[in-house]
Each structure stands twice: as C-alpha cells, then as structure tokens.
N, C-alpha and C positions, 0 to 999 in steps of 0.2 A: 371148430368151435370159434363164439367169439373171444376175443380178448380183448384187455383191456388196461390199460398204466394211466399214470397220474405226472403231469409237467408241473412241478412248481419250485420254490425256490426260498432263499432263508429271509427275502422281506420285497416289501414292491419293489417299482423299480429296475430289477434285477434283468428283464428281460423274457420273464416266463410266455408273455404273448404273442411276439416275436418268433421267439421258438416254436409255439403251439402252432401258430400260424404256417412258418414256414413247412415244420412237421405235416400238418395237415395236410396241405397242398399238395407238397413232392408226394406222400403215400397217394394222393387221390391221382396224380399226375400216373402214378405206375399202376394204377388198376384197382387198388385197394379199396372195399366200402367204408371209407370211416366215419365215421361220428363223431362229434363233439360234446363237450359239457362244461360246465362253468363252477367248480365250487364255491358255496357263499352266494349272497346278493348282488346281480352285476348287471346289469342290462344293455351294457355296450359291449362286451368280447362275444356274446353269445350271437351278436349280428356279424360282425367277423368271420366268427366262427362257421355261421349259416354260407356266407359269401366264399367261405377256401374249400367247403366239403359239399355243397350244394345239397344238404340238408340239414334242416332246423335242428338247433345245438338245445339245450335244458339247463335248467341251472337244479346244482345240488346242494343244498345249505341245510345241516348237520345241526343245526340250532333252531330253525326255525320251522324245519319238518320232521313229522315224525320217522322212526324208521321202517315203518312198511310203505308209506312215501314215497322215501330215498329209494327202497327196492322197487318198487314198481315204475320210477323215471328211468331208472337203471337200465330196469328188462325191457324198458319202451326203447330206450335210447338203442340196445343192444341188437334191437329184432333187424334181422335182416343187414346184419353189419358184421365188418371182417374183425374192427378194431375200433373200440372206442375211447378218445384221449380226452379226460379228463383235466381242464387246468385250474390251477388253486388262486386262492387269492392271499395277497399279501404274500407274510412267511407260511413254510409247511403246517407249523406249527402254532400259528397266531390266532387264537378266540377267546370265546368268554368262561372264565372260572364256572364251574356248575357241573351239572351232570355228567357223568363219563361218558364222552360217546358223543354229546351235544353239544360241545365247544362253537362249533362255526369252523373248525378249522380243517384244513385240507387231510392234514394227520388223520382226523376221525376216518374220512372216505377210508382211506389207505386201509388203516387196521380193521374196518367193519367188514370190506369185500377182500382183503388179503391180497390188495394191488400193489404194483412196486410201483416207487417213483422216481423220477426222472430230473434231478435235482439240477437249474440252471444256475450257474455261478459267475455274477459279472465281477472278475479278476482285475478291471482298472485298479490299478494304482496298490496292486498286490502280486505276487509270487509264490512261492512257497508256503506263506500262511493260508492261500486256501484250503492243502492239504488239512488243516488242525478244523477247517470249517466243516470240512465234507466230512473227516473224520467224526467232530463231533455231531452232525447230523444222524449220520449212520449207525450210531447207537445210543442216539439219546431215546429210541423208545422201540421194546421188544416186538413191538406189532406192526412197524412201520420199517419197511425194507428199501435200502436205496437200489434201482438197477443200476446206475451209474448218474454222471453227472456230466452237462456239454457246460464249457467254460464260454464265457460272452466275454467281449467287448477286449477280445486279444490282442495285443499290441504291434506283437513280430512274431516272427519263430522262435528267437530265445523263449523270449516270454511263456509262449506255449509249453515250450520246453522243461522249464523250468518248474512251472506249475504241474505238469501232466507229471514228471518225475516223482513230481512230493508226492498228487495223490497217488500213485502208485503202490507206494508203501503201505495207504491204509486200504489196500486192498479192495479198491472202489474204482471202476473201469471207468475210465474218461471217453466216452463215447459221443465226441465230438467238439470243436474249438472254432467258435468262428471269431473273425477279425471284425477290430474296431470299425465302424463302416456307417456312415452319416445317411447317406440313401436307405440303408433299414428301419429305419426310426420313424414310427406313425407318427404324425403331429397331437398334442395334446390340447385339453382345455381343463376349466377347471373342477367337471365332475368325471375327469378321464379322458379316453381320447378320445380325437374328431369321431363325430358317428361315422360309420360302413357307409351310409346312405348319402355321405358327403362329398364323398369321394370320386372323382369323374374318373381317377385314373385308379381305382381299387385292384380291378385285374390284374395289373402291370407291377405294381405293388406286392400283389401276394406271388406274383409270376418271380420276383427277385430273392422274396423271404425263398421260397421254396429250391429257387439254383443255388442261394448259400448255405440250406440244410444241405441237400444233395452232393455239393463238392464238397462240406467241409465237418459235415458229421457221419456218423456208420447206421446208414437209417435203416439197412439189414438187420446190425447188433439191434439197434432201439425197437423195428416190430417183433424181434426174437425175444425180447425182456418181456414183454407184456405180458402178464398171467391170463391165462384161462379161467374163463367165467365158470365156474365148475362149483363155485361157493354157497352162500345161501343167495346169490340173486343168480338164474340162468336165461338166456335167451327166452321170450316169448314167456317166463312163471310170472303168474297173476300174483304175485305176492300179498296182495292183502287191499282193501278198500283206502280208495286216495283220499287223502286228509285232502283235500285244497278245496278253496271257495267253491261255493255253487254257485252258477250262473246268476245274473241279477235280475237276467228277463230273459225270454223267447228271442227277442230279435233288439241284438244291441247296439245302439249307435256308437263305434268307437273312432274319437279322433286320432288321429293318423297322419303325424307330417313332421317335418324338423322340430318343431316345436312341443310335440307330444309324441313321443315313440317308445318310453318308458315301460314296457307292457311283460309283462313275462309268460314265454311261451308256455309252460307248463300248465297256468291260467287258460290260455284261449285253446290249449287243444283240449282240456277237460271239459269245459263249457260247451267246446263244438260236439264231446263224445257223449254229452247227455241229450245233445239234439237242440242245443243253442245257435240261434245264426248271427253273424258279426260282419256288422255294413260299416266300414271303415270311411270317414269323410274326413276334407282338411281342412279345420279354421284359417289356417293361412291362404287356403285358396277361397273363403270370403263364402265357404258351406255349410250350411245350417245341417244337424243332425238329422236325418233322413225320418220324414215325417210317420212312417208306420213303423218305427221301432217303439220297444214297450220301455225303454230305460236308454241312459247315455251316459257313457265312462268316460272321462278326460282324464289320460293318464300324466304321468310328471315327463320331462323332460327339460326343453333349452324357452321355455316362454320371454326369460328376463332378455334374452339375446332377442328377442320377435315382436316386443311389448309394442312397437310401433304399429304396426302392419296388424297388431291384432285388435288393439285399439281403434284403426282403419274399418275394419273387417265388420263392416252396418248389418250385411245379413245374417255371417257368423251370430253376431250377437243379438239380435231380435228375432233369429230361428229358437235359439236356445233360449229366451227366455219363454218364449210360445210354448215349447218343449215342456220345462220345468214348472209350467203351473197346471200341470195335469199328469206330466212321467217325472220318476226319480232323476236325476242328474245328481255324479259322483264325482270326484276332482282329488289325484292324489297329487301331493307334491305341487308339480309345476300348474295341473289341472286345479289346484286349489288358488293356487295363485289369481291365476285367470278367473276363479267364482267370484273374487273380491269385489272391492270398490276401486282398488289403483295398484299399481305396481311403478315402482322406482326403479329404473336401469341402473346402468354400472357409471351412466353420467350425471344421475338427481335429478334427472327429466320424468316426472310424473306421467302417466299414460292411465285413462281410465281402463275399466276390464269390464265384466259383465255386469258386478252390483248384485248379484244374484245370493251372496253374501256380505257381511259389512267388514271386513277389515282389508287391508293393504299392509301389503310387503314390500320390502325394497333390497337390491340387489346392490344397492349403495354403502347400507350397510350392513357388509357382510360379515357373517361367521359362520365356522361351518357347524353342523346340527350331525351328528353320524353315531350311529350304532342301533341296535337291536332294538325293536319295541313290543310286549307283551300288549294286547290293548282289552280291555271289556267295552264292547256297545252299547253304549248308553239309551240308543234307541237303534227301532229299526232304519236299516239302509240297503241299500246294493250291495254291501259286505255282508250281510246278515241281519241276525233278527236282533233283540232286544239282548243284552243280558251274555250273547253270545261271544268266546273269545279266540280271540285272533295271534297270530305270531305275524310280524313284519320288522322292517327297520324303517331307518331314517339319514338322509345322506342329500343334504341341500347347502348353499352359502346364504340364500337370503334370511334376510330376518323380518317378522312379525311386528311391526309398527305400530299397526293401529288393531286391538283386537276387536273390534267392534263389540257388535251387542246380541249374536246371536248363541241360540244354546250348546254346551257340549256336544262334541260328538260320542266321545270316548273318552274311557281311562287309563292313561298309559303307565306303565312299567317300564325301566328300562333291564338289558338280562340279568342284573342282579338284583333284581327288584325293587330296583329304588322308583320313586314315582319323578313322573315327566312330568311339566308343566303345562306341554303343547297338547290340550285337546280336540282340537279341530273344531268342527262348527256347523251346527241342522240350523235352515230355516226351512218350513213344508217341505216340497219336494228336494230339498238342494241339501247336498251334504259335502263334506270336504275334510283333507287329513293331510298333515305335511307327511304322514308316514306311509311306507308303499304295504300294500299286505304281501302276503306270500304264501298262507297255510294255514288250515283249524289250527288251534292249540290242544 
C-alpha cells in the first residue's frame, strides 16, 4: 500500500527543500518508487522534485483547489508509487484566515489526509530552545501529528547532543541531524531557488544531498513513519471531478525556456487528459508560436533577466503578432510583461517588448507583490468564459509603470475578499494578467 508523509518546518529558509531533495534522492537510490508534491503555489521546487525522483511532481494548494481536486491530484501522485513525499511551503501552519481546512497551509493537508509531518528545525544559534519549538508544534493542532524532527545546520557533535537530548524530553523522535555544510545550499534569486534547468551539475548536487541524508538521517525510520493512504484518498481512487482550468484550445503553443517556465504540472496534465496537444517553443531561441496551433500561452518566468534577448528576438515578436491577429494569446505574470510595450530591467534600461498590449513594467522599480487572488473574468479569454471565477496567486517584484489604455480583463480580490487594483489587460485576441491561475473556484 502506498504511504505518504509531509516535510515541513516552522518557517521559510529552514532547509525543507534541502532535506526533501536529499530524502527523495536517497529513497530513489534505494529502489523506492517515490513521488513528490509541493504544498502551495510554487513552480520552482517541483522541477527539483522531478529531477530527484525521475517523475513529475504536483502542487497541492488547499486554498486555491477544491477538496475533491486535492484528493484527485494526491491519488494520481500515489498511483504506481510506494511513497509520496509532500514538501510544505513557509511554516507548517502558515496560511490565510478563512474557511477551515482551506488556508493554504501544509497543516491543512496533514489534517485532511491524516499524514504525519517530518519537521525540519534550523538549530543554528540555539540548542535546548529547539525543544520548545518542537514541543509547541507537536501540540499545536490535535489533527496534525509530528512523525519526528530533522535537525538542520548542526554545528558540532556537542550541539547535536544538546538539542537531541532536550527534544527527547518532548517525546518527539529526532530522525536526523544534518551538519552545517555550505556545499549543500542551493543558490537563490529573487523568486526563490535558481531553476533546476539552469544547473549543469544538478545530478551531482542531488547526489551530495542524498549522501548527507543517508549518512546523517535514519532513512529507514523516516520511511516507516509514513502513513498508509487508507483514509479519504486511496491510490487509484477517483475522488471526483477535477476542478481545474479547461484547456484553452486543442493545440496549445506554450512558450517554454529559461524566461518562460512557470507552468503548473496539474494544468498541463489535465489539458492532455482531455485530448489537447501542447507544443513548446522558445522565444529566447527566437522561435515563433507554431502556426498550426489555435492558442498561445506565455507563462511566467524570468523575462526581466532576458529582456535584451527578447527585445532582439524579431522572429518571435513578428510571429506572435501574426498569431494574435487571428487566434488568442494569453500571458501570465512574466508573459504579461512581455505582451506589453516595454520592460525596464534591473539596470534601468528599457527594452521594447511585443507591444500587443499597451502597458509597461519595470524591474528597476521593485516591489514585492505576493498573495492569493480570486478572480472574476470580465471577458472571455484562454482562462475561461466571461463571468467565470477562478483562483490563483500573484508573486512578482516587477511594477506596472505605465498602465496603458486597454480594457481590464479581471476583477480581483485577495484571500480575505479585499479588492485588488491589478486588473490585467485585454485587446482583441490578446489578454494577460500578473496573477497565475491555479483552479476553478
């Protein structure tokens, strides 16, 4: 029977991804059929999961996804797997206020599916105080159970002993202690880790992480602590209609390269299951959307790091304009930035973009825009019909410096129902928003 567990932490930056990747790679090395998932809205970590396991990862977001969609996605992840490892986001209980079980926190998933949590504690700069943290997390919610803790950033054998002995008094197993090691740290940039596809040495990095987990953690005990999936979701169980976004067309041209890579795996998988075909193309390689496609999707990513190359990609720009004259084109976040008139990079240099919409954005004038979004579509577009309600999130540092004169595409609210001023744009067959769609409301 397939088993599952959650890897989480008290906060961001504690080492969840490092431990998760090391554990995934170590289990795969042992011949375990392991699958991974990511709690919350994250594009980058699932690509690392896929590299570590050899199979696609999936997002599980309790705020944006209806419970039956969550069940269906977990069941699909568990199909043909021995173990499913779900990596949390931020802290274990960090979410948004609102409907119980739909906060977006990893704790929602632990409670819904009765899955044990492996808590990663960054113990740098503390010793016995870590026991208070572990004890607090162990008793905070009656439906969230700790399987044990992994100590991270351990400074010495004495440090490990002090922390472990203190936590032992809380009846929480210490299942590993990973020594402080700069070579295990994955490089980051403004939206998270440097993407998996940008690491030439990713296999070697994963091997080092697997070695660290094998040597410093009790992998057998961790695997044994996972819970059998005999609750509301069982492997292969179809728990209901997947309330995802319908495919925007039969043949979808998908921008896909280092500038356009933020696509949710569950959306692509759902589109393919309905019979849609997806045709990737690379704007950075100056490729135009394939002409036999009937819709073009420009996902988010890092166009601000490649603005000069995109501005110089004349074949891409001309081909996209020809495509948009007769067929829908939609851009999310980075894709929306490229659909505008211009993009100002971090150095303050303005680069001409496609000009299919009238706005301009700036990465030089940075401000973090972060949060869940509930949207009502004001006009039909590749996301859905006019009046459709969808959920998603916004996460970017770029600012809208010229709004342009296009019609608004969406009416947005945050997770608490407060109106959000960003409304996206639409002109003819072209549409775009800063928010990323996750699922139907």
